[in-house]
PAGU-332342 format. One record per atom (N, C-alpha, C): residue number from 1; residue in one letter; atom name; z, x, y. Coordinates in Angstrom, 1 decimal, always signed. Layout:
BEGIN
@resi NUM | resn A | name CA | up Z | east X | north Y
...
END
This chain:
BEGIN
@resi 1 | resn M | name N | up +0.0 | east +0.8 | north -1.2
@resi 1 | resn M | name CA | up +0.0 | east +0.0 | north +0.0
@resi 1 | resn M | name C | up +0.0 | east +0.9 | north +1.3
@resi 2 | resn F | name N | up +0.9 | east +1.9 | north +1.3
@resi 2 | resn F | name CA | up +0.9 | east +2.7 | north +2.5
@resi 2 | resn F | name C | up -0.3 | east +3.6 | north +2.6
@resi 3 | resn A | name N | up -1.0 | east +3.9 | north +1.6
@resi 3 | resn A | name CA | up -2.2 | east +4.7 | north +1.7
@resi 3 | resn A | name C | up -3.3 | east +3.9 | north +2.3
@resi 4 | resn A | name N | up -3.4 | east +2.6 | north +2.0
@resi 4 | resn A | name CA | up -4.4 | east +1.8 | north +2.6
@resi 4 | resn A | name C | up -4.1 | east +1.6 | north +4.1
@resi 5 | resn I | name N | up -2.9 | east +1.5 | north +4.5
@resi 5 | resn I | name CA | up -2.5 | east +1.4 | north +5.9
@resi 5 | resn I | name C | up -2.8 | east +2.7 | north +6.7
@resi 6 | resn A | name N | up -2.4 | east +3.8 | north +6.1
@resi 6 | resn A | name CA | up -2.6 | east +5.1 | north +6.7
@resi 6 | resn A | name C | up -4.1 | east +5.4 | north +6.9
@resi 7 | resn A | name N | up -4.9 | east +4.9 | north +6.0
@resi 7 | resn A | name CA | up -6.4 | east +5.2 | north +6.1
@resi 7 | resn A | name C | up -7.0 | east +4.5 | north +7.3
@resi 8 | resn R | name N | up -6.4 | east +3.4 | north +7.8
@resi 8 | resn R | name CA | up -6.9 | east +2.6 | north +8.9
@resi 8 | resn R | name C | up -6.3 | east +3.0 | north +10.2
@resi 9 | resn L | name N | up -5.2 | east +3.7 | north +10.2
@resi 9 | resn L | name CA | up -4.5 | east +4.1 | north +11.5
@resi 9 | resn L | name C | up -5.3 | east +5.2 | north +12.2
@resi 10 | resn I | name N | up -5.3 | east +5.2 | north +13.5
@resi 10 | resn I | name CA | up -5.8 | east +6.3 | north +14.3
@resi 10 | resn I | name C | up -4.7 | east +6.8 | north +15.2
@resi 11 | resn A | name N | up -4.8 | east +8.0 | north +15.5
@resi 11 | resn A | name CA | up -3.8 | east +8.7 | north +16.4
@resi 11 | resn A | name C | up -3.8 | east +8.1 | north +17.8
@resi 12 | resn P | name N | up -2.6 | east +7.8 | north +18.4
@resi 12 | resn P | name CA | up -2.6 | east +7.3 | north +19.8
@resi 12 | resn P | name C | up -3.1 | east +8.4 | north +20.8
@resi 13 | resn Q | name N | up -3.6 | east +7.9 | north +21.9
@resi 13 | resn Q | name CA | up -4.1 | east +8.7 | north +23.0
@resi 13 | resn Q | name C | up -3.2 | east +9.9 | north +23.3
@resi 14 | resn K | name N | up -1.9 | east +9.6 | north +23.5
@resi 14 | resn K | name CA | up -1.0 | east +10.6 | north +24.0
@resi 14 | resn K | name C | up -0.8 | east +11.7 | north +22.9
@resi 15 | resn S | name N | up -0.8 | east +11.3 | north +21.7
@resi 15 | resn S | name CA | up -0.6 | east +12.3 | north +20.6
@resi 15 | resn S | name C | up -1.8 | east +13.2 | north +20.5
@resi 16 | resn V | name N | up -3.0 | east +12.7 | north +20.7
@resi 16 | resn V | name CA | up -4.2 | east +13.5 | north +20.7
@resi 16 | resn V | name C | up -4.3 | east +14.4 | north +21.9
@resi 17 | resn I | name N | up -3.9 | east +14.0 | north +23.0
@resi 17 | resn I | name CA | up -3.9 | east +14.8 | north +24.2
@resi 17 | resn I | name C | up -2.9 | east +15.9 | north +24.1
@resi 18 | resn E | name N | up -1.7 | east +15.6 | north +23.6
@resi 18 | resn E | name CA | up -0.7 | east +16.6 | north +23.5
@resi 18 | resn E | name C | up -1.1 | east +17.7 | north +22.4
@resi 19 | resn A | name N | up -1.6 | east +17.2 | north +21.3
@resi 19 | resn A | name CA | up -2.1 | east +18.1 | north +20.3
@resi 19 | resn A | name C | up -3.3 | east +19.0 | north +20.8
@resi 20 | resn F | name N | up -4.1 | east +18.4 | north +21.6
@resi 20 | resn F | name CA | up -5.2 | east +19.2 | north +22.2
@resi 20 | resn F | name C | up -4.7 | east +20.3 | north +23.1
@resi 21 | resn C | name N | up -3.7 | east +20.0 | north +23.9
@resi 21 | resn C | name CA | up -3.1 | east +20.9 | north +24.9
@resi 21 | resn C | name C | up -2.5 | east +22.1 | north +24.1
@resi 22 | resn V | name N | up -1.8 | east +21.8 | north +23.0
@resi 22 | resn V | name CA | up -1.2 | east +22.8 | north +22.1
@resi 22 | resn V | name C | up -2.3 | east +23.7 | north +21.5
@resi 23 | resn S | name N | up -3.4 | east +23.1 | north +21.1
@resi 23 | resn S | name CA | up -4.5 | east +23.8 | north +20.5
@resi 23 | resn S | name C | up -5.1 | east +24.8 | north +21.5
@resi 24 | resn V | name N | up -5.3 | east +24.3 | north +22.7
@resi 24 | resn V | name CA | up -5.9 | east +25.1 | north +23.7
@resi 24 | resn V | name C | up -5.0 | east +26.3 | north +24.0
@resi 25 | resn E | name N | up -3.7 | east +26.1 | north +24.0
@resi 25 | resn E | name CA | up -2.7 | east +27.2 | north +24.3
@resi 25 | resn E | name C | up -2.7 | east +28.2 | north +23.1
@resi 26 | resn E | name N | up -2.9 | east +27.7 | north +21.9
@resi 26 | resn E | name CA | up -2.9 | east +28.6 | north +20.7
@resi 26 | resn E | name C | up -4.2 | east +29.4 | north +20.7
@resi 27 | resn V | name N | up -5.3 | east +28.8 | north +21.0
@resi 27 | resn V | name CA | up -6.6 | east +29.5 | north +21.0
@resi 27 | resn V | name C | up -6.8 | east +30.4 | north +22.2
@resi 28 | resn L | name N | up -6.5 | east +29.9 | north +23.4
@resi 28 | resn L | name CA | up -6.8 | east +30.6 | north +24.6
@resi 28 | resn L | name C | up -5.7 | east +31.4 | north +25.2
@resi 29 | resn G | name N | up -4.5 | east +31.0 | north +24.8
@resi 29 | resn G | name CA | up -3.3 | east +31.7 | north +25.3
@resi 29 | resn G | name C | up -2.9 | east +31.2 | north +26.7
@resi 30 | resn M | name N | up -3.5 | east +30.1 | north +27.2
@resi 30 | resn M | name CA | up -3.2 | east +29.5 | north +28.5
@resi 30 | resn M | name C | up -2.8 | east +28.1 | north +28.3
@resi 31 | resn K | name N | up -1.8 | east +27.8 | north +29.1
@resi 31 | resn K | name CA | up -1.2 | east +26.4 | north +29.0
@resi 31 | resn K | name C | up -2.1 | east +25.4 | north +29.8
@resi 32 | resn L | name N | up -2.4 | east +24.3 | north +29.2
@resi 32 | resn L | name CA | up -3.1 | east +23.2 | north +29.9
@resi 32 | resn L | name C | up -2.2 | east +22.0 | north +30.1
@resi 33 | resn D | name N | up -2.1 | east +21.5 | north +31.3
@resi 33 | resn D | name CA | up -1.2 | east +20.4 | north +31.6
@resi 33 | resn D | name C | up -1.9 | east +19.1 | north +31.1
@resi 34 | resn P | name N | up -1.2 | east +18.3 | north +30.4
@resi 34 | resn P | name CA | up -1.7 | east +17.0 | north +29.8
@resi 34 | resn P | name C | up -2.2 | east +16.1 | north +30.9
@resi 35 | resn R | name N | up -1.8 | east +16.3 | north +32.2
@resi 35 | resn R | name CA | up -2.2 | east +15.4 | north +33.3
@resi 35 | resn R | name C | up -3.7 | east +15.6 | north +33.5
@resi 36 | resn F | name N | up -4.3 | east +16.7 | north +33.2
@resi 36 | resn F | name CA | up -5.7 | east +17.0 | north +33.4
@resi 36 | resn F | name C | up -6.6 | east +16.6 | north +32.3
@resi 37 | resn V | name N | up -6.1 | east +15.9 | north +31.3
@resi 37 | resn V | name CA | up -6.9 | east +15.5 | north +30.1
@resi 37 | resn V | name C | up -6.8 | east +14.0 | north +29.9
@resi 38 | resn S | name N | up -7.9 | east +13.4 | north +29.7
@resi 38 | resn S | name CA | up -7.9 | east +12.0 | north +29.3
@resi 38 | resn S | name C | up -8.7 | east +11.8 | north +28.0
@resi 39 | resn Y | name N | up -8.4 | east +10.8 | north +27.2
@resi 39 | resn Y | name CA | up -9.0 | east +10.6 | north +25.9
@resi 39 | resn Y | name C | up -9.4 | east +9.2 | north +25.7
@resi 40 | resn V | name N | up -10.6 | east +9.0 | north +25.2
@resi 40 | resn V | name CA | up -11.1 | east +7.6 | north +24.9
@resi 40 | resn V | name C | up -11.3 | east +7.5 | north +23.4
@resi 41 | resn P | name N | up -10.3 | east +6.8 | north +22.7
@resi 41 | resn P | name CA | up -10.3 | east +6.8 | north +21.2
@resi 41 | resn P | name C | up -11.6 | east +6.1 | north +20.7
@resi 42 | resn S | name N | up -12.2 | east +5.1 | north +21.4
@resi 42 | resn S | name CA | up -13.4 | east +4.5 | north +20.8
@resi 42 | resn S | name C | up -14.6 | east +5.4 | north +20.7
@resi 43 | resn S | name N | up -14.7 | east +6.3 | north +21.6
@resi 43 | resn S | name CA | up -15.9 | east +7.2 | north +21.5
@resi 43 | resn S | name C | up -15.4 | east +8.6 | north +21.1
@resi 44 | resn K | name N | up -14.1 | east +8.8 | north +20.9
@resi 44 | resn K | name CA | up -13.5 | east +10.1 | north +20.5
@resi 44 | resn K | name C | up -14.0 | east +11.2 | north +21.5
@resi 45 | resn T | name N | up -13.8 | east +11.0 | north +22.8
@resi 45 | resn T | name CA | up -14.2 | east +11.9 | north +23.8
@resi 45 | resn T | name C | up -13.0 | east +12.3 | north +24.6
@resi 46 | resn L | name N | up -12.9 | east +13.6 | north +24.8
@resi 46 | resn L | name CA | up -11.9 | east +14.2 | north +25.7
@resi 46 | resn L | name C | up -12.5 | east +14.5 | north +27.1
@resi 47 | resn H | name N | up -11.9 | east +14.1 | north +28.2
@resi 47 | resn H | name CA | up -12.4 | east +14.4 | north +29.5
@resi 47 | resn H | name C | up -11.4 | east +15.4 | north +30.2
@resi 48 | resn L | name N | up -11.9 | east +16.5 | north +30.7
@resi 48 | resn L | name CA | up -11.1 | east +17.5 | north +31.3
@resi 48 | resn L | name C | up -11.3 | east +17.4 | north +32.8
@resi 49 | resn N | name N | up -10.2 | east +17.4 | north +33.6
@resi 49 | resn N | name CA | up -10.2 | east +17.5 | north +35.0
@resi 49 | resn N | name C | up -9.6 | east +18.8 | north +35.5
@resi 50 | resn A | name N | up -9.8 | east +19.8 | north +34.7
@resi 50 | resn A | name CA | up -9.2 | east +21.1 | north +35.0
@resi 50 | resn A | name C | up -10.2 | east +21.9 | north +36.0
@resi 51 | resn T | name N | up -9.7 | east +23.1 | north +36.4
@resi 51 | resn T | name CA | up -10.6 | east +23.9 | north +37.3
@resi 51 | resn T | name C | up -11.8 | east +24.4 | north +36.5
@resi 52 | resn G | name N | up -12.8 | east +24.8 | north +37.3
@resi 52 | resn G | name CA | up -14.1 | east +25.2 | north +36.7
@resi 52 | resn G | name C | up -14.0 | east +26.3 | north +35.7
@resi 53 | resn M | name N | up -13.3 | east +27.4 | north +36.0
@resi 53 | resn M | name CA | up -13.2 | east +28.5 | north +35.1
@resi 53 | resn M | name C | up -12.5 | east +28.1 | north +33.8
@resi 54 | resn F | name N | up -11.4 | east +27.4 | north +34.0
@resi 54 | resn F | name CA | up -10.6 | east +27.0 | north +32.8
@resi 54 | resn F | name C | up -11.4 | east +26.0 | north +31.9
@resi 55 | resn K | name N | up -12.1 | east +25.1 | north +32.5
@resi 55 | resn K | name CA | up -12.9 | east +24.1 | north +31.8
@resi 55 | resn K | name C | up -14.1 | east +24.8 | north +31.1
@resi 56 | resn Q | name N | up -14.7 | east +25.8 | north +31.7
@resi 56 | resn Q | name CA | up -15.8 | east +26.5 | north +31.2
@resi 56 | resn Q | name C | up -15.3 | east +27.3 | north +29.9
@resi 57 | resn E | name N | up -14.2 | east +27.9 | north +30.0
@resi 57 | resn E | name CA | up -13.6 | east +28.7 | north +28.9
@resi 57 | resn E | name C | up -13.3 | east +27.8 | north +27.7
@resi 58 | resn I | name N | up -12.8 | east +26.6 | north +28.0
@resi 58 | resn I | name CA | up -12.6 | east +25.6 | north +26.9
@resi 58 | resn I | name C | up -13.9 | east +25.2 | north +26.3
@resi 59 | resn K | name N | up -14.9 | east +24.9 | north +27.1
@resi 59 | resn K | name CA | up -16.2 | east +24.5 | north +26.5
@resi 59 | resn K | name C | up -16.8 | east +25.6 | north +25.7
@resi 60 | resn M | name N | up -16.7 | east +26.8 | north +26.1
@resi 60 | resn M | name CA | up -17.2 | east +27.9 | north +25.3
@resi 60 | resn M | name C | up -16.6 | east +28.1 | north +23.9
@resi 61 | resn R | name N | up -15.3 | east +27.8 | north +23.9
@resi 61 | resn R | name CA | up -14.6 | east +27.9 | north +22.6
@resi 61 | resn R | name C | up -14.2 | east +26.6 | north +22.0
@resi 62 | resn Q | name N | up -15.0 | east +25.6 | north +22.3
@resi 62 | resn Q | name CA | up -14.8 | east +24.2 | north +21.9
@resi 62 | resn Q | name C | up -14.7 | east +24.1 | north +20.3
@resi 63 | resn D | name N | up -15.6 | east +24.7 | north +19.6
@resi 63 | resn D | name CA | up -15.5 | east +24.6 | north +18.1
@resi 63 | resn D | name C | up -14.2 | east +25.1 | north +17.5
@resi 64 | resn E | name N | up -13.8 | east +26.2 | north +18.1
@resi 64 | resn E | name CA | up -12.6 | east +26.9 | north +17.6
@resi 64 | resn E | name C | up -11.3 | east +26.0 | north +17.9
@resi 65 | resn I | name N | up -11.3 | east +25.4 | north +19.1
@resi 65 | resn I | name CA | up -10.2 | east +24.5 | north +19.5
@resi 65 | resn I | name C | up -10.2 | east +23.3 | north +18.7
@resi 66 | resn L | name N | up -11.4 | east +22.7 | north +18.4
@resi 66 | resn L | name CA | up -11.4 | east +21.4 | north +17.7
@resi 66 | resn L | name C | up -11.1 | east +21.7 | north +16.2
@resi 67 | resn S | name N | up -11.4 | east +22.8 | north +15.6
@resi 67 | resn S | name CA | up -11.1 | east +23.1 | north +14.3
@resi 67 | resn S | name C | up -9.5 | east +23.3 | north +14.1
@resi 68 | resn N | name N | up -9.0 | east +23.9 | north +15.2
@resi 68 | resn N | name CA | up -7.5 | east +24.1 | north +15.2
@resi 68 | resn N | name C | up -6.8 | east +22.7 | north +15.3
@resi 69 | resn L | name N | up -7.4 | east +21.9 | north +16.1
@resi 69 | resn L | name CA | up -6.9 | east +20.5 | north +16.3
@resi 69 | resn L | name C | up -7.1 | east +19.7 | north +15.0
@resi 70 | resn K | name N | up -8.1 | east +19.9 | north +14.3
@resi 70 | resn K | name CA | up -8.3 | east +19.3 | north +13.0
@resi 70 | resn K | name C | up -7.2 | east +19.5 | north +12.0
@resi 71 | resn E | name N | up -6.7 | east +20.8 | north +12.0
@resi 71 | resn E | name CA | up -5.6 | east +21.1 | north +11.1
@resi 71 | resn E | name C | up -4.3 | east +20.4 | north +11.5
@resi 72 | resn T | name N | up -4.2 | east +20.1 | north +12.8
@resi 72 | resn T | name CA | up -3.0 | east +19.5 | north +13.3
@resi 72 | resn T | name C | up -2.9 | east +18.0 | north +13.1
@resi 73 | resn I | name N | up -4.0 | east +17.3 | north +13.5
@resi 73 | resn I | name CA | up -3.9 | east +15.8 | north +13.5
@resi 73 | resn I | name C | up -4.8 | east +15.2 | north +12.4
@resi 74 | resn G | name N | up -5.6 | east +16.0 | north +11.7
@resi 74 | resn G | name CA | up -6.4 | east +15.5 | north +10.6
@resi 74 | resn G | name C | up -7.8 | east +15.3 | north +11.1
@resi 75 | resn A | name N | up -8.7 | east +15.3 | north +10.1
@resi 75 | resn A | name CA | up -10.2 | east +15.3 | north +10.4
@resi 75 | resn A | name C | up -10.6 | east +13.9 | north +11.0
@resi 76 | resn K | name N | up -9.9 | east +12.9 | north +10.6
@resi 76 | resn K | name CA | up -10.3 | east +11.5 | north +11.1
@resi 76 | resn K | name C | up -10.0 | east +11.3 | north +12.6
@resi 77 | resn N | name N | up -9.0 | east +12.0 | north +13.1
@resi 77 | resn N | name CA | up -8.6 | east +11.7 | north +14.5
@resi 77 | resn N | name C | up -9.1 | east +12.8 | north +15.5
@resi 78 | resn V | name N | up -9.9 | east +13.7 | north +15.0
@resi 78 | resn V | name CA | up -10.3 | east +14.8 | north +15.9
@resi 78 | resn V | name C | up -11.4 | east +14.3 | north +16.8
@resi 79 | resn P | name N | up -11.3 | east +14.6 | north +18.1
@resi 79 | resn P | name CA | up -12.3 | east +14.2 | north +19.1
@resi 79 | resn P | name C | up -13.6 | east +14.9 | north +18.7
@resi 80 | resn K | name N | up -14.7 | east +14.2 | north +19.0
@resi 80 | resn K | name CA | up -16.1 | east +14.8 | north +18.7
@resi 80 | resn K | name C | up -16.7 | east +15.5 | north +19.9
@resi 81 | resn L | name N | up -16.2 | east +15.2 | north +21.1
@resi 81 | resn L | name CA | up -16.8 | east +15.8 | north +22.3
@resi 81 | resn L | name C | up -15.8 | east +16.1 | north +23.4
@resi 82 | resn I | name N | up -16.0 | east +17.2 | north +24.1
@resi 82 | resn I | name CA | up -15.1 | east +17.6 | north +25.2
@resi 82 | resn I | name C | up -16.1 | east +17.6 | north +26.4
@resi 83 | resn L | name N | up -15.8 | east +16.8 | north +27.4
@resi 83 | resn L | name CA | up -16.5 | east +16.7 | north +28.7
@resi 83 | resn L | name C | up -15.7 | east +17.3 | north +29.8
END
């Protein structure tokens, strides 16, 4: 019964944003404030409102950050795109 429920659940916005910020810190070694990140669960898209240099560095290492995030929150809940 619990397996069926767990298969349908998706991670809340706040959990994905916090896990993303932790992944960015682990990969880049720089802290990202969750206030600069928004997440749309329906399209699985993260939007960054960070400075240009920081945002560019995140985009360049997007695959590495998302794979780190996949280990944290699971493959089903990983965002597909970072804008």
